[in-house]
Every structure is written in C-alpha cells, then in structure tokens.
N, C-alpha and C positions, 0 to 999 in steps of 0.2 A: 503494501500499500504504500503511496506517495503522499507524504504531508508536505503542504509549503504555506508560506503566509503572503498574501497579497493587500494592495490599498485598495479599497472599493466601497460601492454600495450592495450591503448583501441582498436586497431586494431585486438586482439587476443580476443578481450570479446566474449564469447558465449552467446549471446543476441539475442532480436529479432532486436533491434533499437539499433544503435548506433549513437549518436550526433555528430556532427562535428561543431567545432570553427571555422567556415568558414569566408572568407572575404565576402563584400557584392557581389563582382563581380563572386562568386562559382567558379572561375579557378584555383584553387589550391593557395597554400603558403607554408608557415613553420610552424614549429610546428606541433600540432593536425592535421591540415589539411592538409599538404606535407605528412604526415604519411599514413592518410586515403586514401590518393590519390595513393600514392605509393603502398600499400598494397591490396586496391580493387582494381587496375588496370583500364586501359582507360575507361571502359564502366561507371564509376562514371562522370569521366569529359565530356564525349559524351552527356550524359544524363544532366547535368548541363547546357552544351551550351543552350540545348533544351528550361529548364526553363527559364535561363537568358533571351532568345530571346522573352518570353512572360512576363516579368517582364519590369514596367516602367522605362525606362532609361537603361534598362539591369541591373540594381542592386537590390538585396533583402535588402529592407529597415532594418535597426539594430534592431534587438527587434522580428523579425517576422522567420519563418521557413518554409522550404520546404522540401520534401521526394525523395529520388531518389534509384535506385537498390543499393545494397552494393556489387557488384560485386565478386569479390575473398573473400570480406570478410567472417567471421564465420556468421556474422549478415544478417539478409534478408533484410533490409533496412538501409539507414544513412538519418539522417533527419540533414539538414543542417539550422544553423542559424548564423547571423550575431552580434557579440557582441560588447558592446561601446568601445571604447578608454577611458582609465581612465582620468578624467580630476579633478583636486584639486578646479577648480572654479565653475565647473556646477554637479550638482547631477545627474547622470544617472544612478543610481541605480535602477530605475524603467524599464530602458532599459534593464538592466541585468537581473533583475527577469523574464520580459518579455520574453527573450530567453530561458529559463528554461520551463516557462509554456507553450508557445508557440510550442516548440519542445514536451514536454509531451502531449498537445492536439492532435498534428499531429500523433503522434505514439500511440496513444489511438483511433486515428479515422481508423487508420491502422488495428487495433485489437492487436497491440503488447502485450505481457503479461509482458517482460523483456526491460529495459531500460538502456545503458550505457549514462553516462555524462563525459565528461572532466571538467576541471577548466575553463570555457570559462572566456574570457578576462584576466584571470591572470597570460600569458605570454608574449609574445609581446605587448601585448594593456595594460600592465602596472596595473591593477589592485591590488590594496593590497590583499593579499592572506587571511586574515581572512577576510575582508569584502566580498570577491570575494565566501568565501565558505558560510558565513551568506545569501548572496542574493541568492545563490544558491538552499537552503534548504528552503527559504521560497519562492523562486519562484516555486519550486515543490510541495510544501505542499499545495499552493494556488489553485492547480489543483484537481476537484475530478474527477478521472479517473474511467471508467467503465472498461476496460480490463487490464490496466496496473497493476500488483501485484507485480512487483520489479523495483528500481531504485537503480543503482550502479554508484557512482561516481569513477570512473576509474582514479586514479591519478598518476602522472608520479615520485614523489618524496615524501620522509618522511615529508617534511615540508608540501607539501600541505595534506596528509594524515591527519598529525595531526589538522590543520586549521579545516578540514572537518569533521573530529571526534568531535571536540569542538564544530563546529556549529549543528551537530546532537543530540548532548547531551544536548546543551542550550536550 
C-alpha cells in the first residue's frame, strides 16, 4: 500500500473513499466535516441520519467508522470517523490511531482501492499536528488491506503537509 501526503481540498479528491473527520452525532459541523457535507449535498446527511438511528444513543463511538454515500463528491463513498478531543492529561492516541485503522478497514471492506484522509482531530479538536501525523501514519500502517492500494493524506496547509511528510519518512 502506497502512502503519501498532498496539499489540497479533500472534497475534490479523485479517490474511491474520502474519510470524514466527523463528530459523534454525524450531523455535520465545521472544518472538514462541514466541507464534506456542503460539497457532497443533502444525500450524505440523510444517510447519516439513518446510520445514527441505528447506533446506541444515536452516536458513533470515537475511534470507530461507518460508510455512507458520497453524494456529489468525486468519491464513491464517505467513511465517517469520530476522532478524540486532545487531552494533556489522558493518552487518547490509541483512539486516534483507531480512527485511521477502522476507516481503512471499512474502506477495504467496500473494495476501495484509493482512500483520502484528512488530519483527524488536528483542527478544532486541538491535537498537536506533529503527533496527529505520527498517529495517522501508525494507524494506517497497522492495517493489512486486501483492496486498498493508495492512501493519500490530503492536507489543507503547508504546516500539516510538512508534519505528515516527516511522519511518513520517519
């Protein structure tokens, strides 16, 4: 499986699966989550409502992942994962790695060959960027995928790109 980091807009990624850094309610928000819902259109939100209706308490546990349609996005599917909020007093790095691993497993189960990830939890959830990149790469590398051939970390800024490039080379 080839891993690479690129600068870009994840909503325009020409891949089979786009991973959404969602909130546990799967009902849209800011950042990557809001951009995916806006670009993909109402069918994603409609499908997410059906998914949350089947989840215990109507919420996706942090570190888990589910798939929906991709609506108007170039991708075929969106895999939604709820990342952890950074905590200086609790080590939640296993939960963050699980977001990547579980999303990749779901994508592989769909038969996807290409997957685009954002920097999960590194925005409003406050995860330090360098560590977020290390956890992302470790999470993806922990999975033996049958179908996925390429993973792209599609990043919005130069600082994130530099952090992910360093994690990939380390």
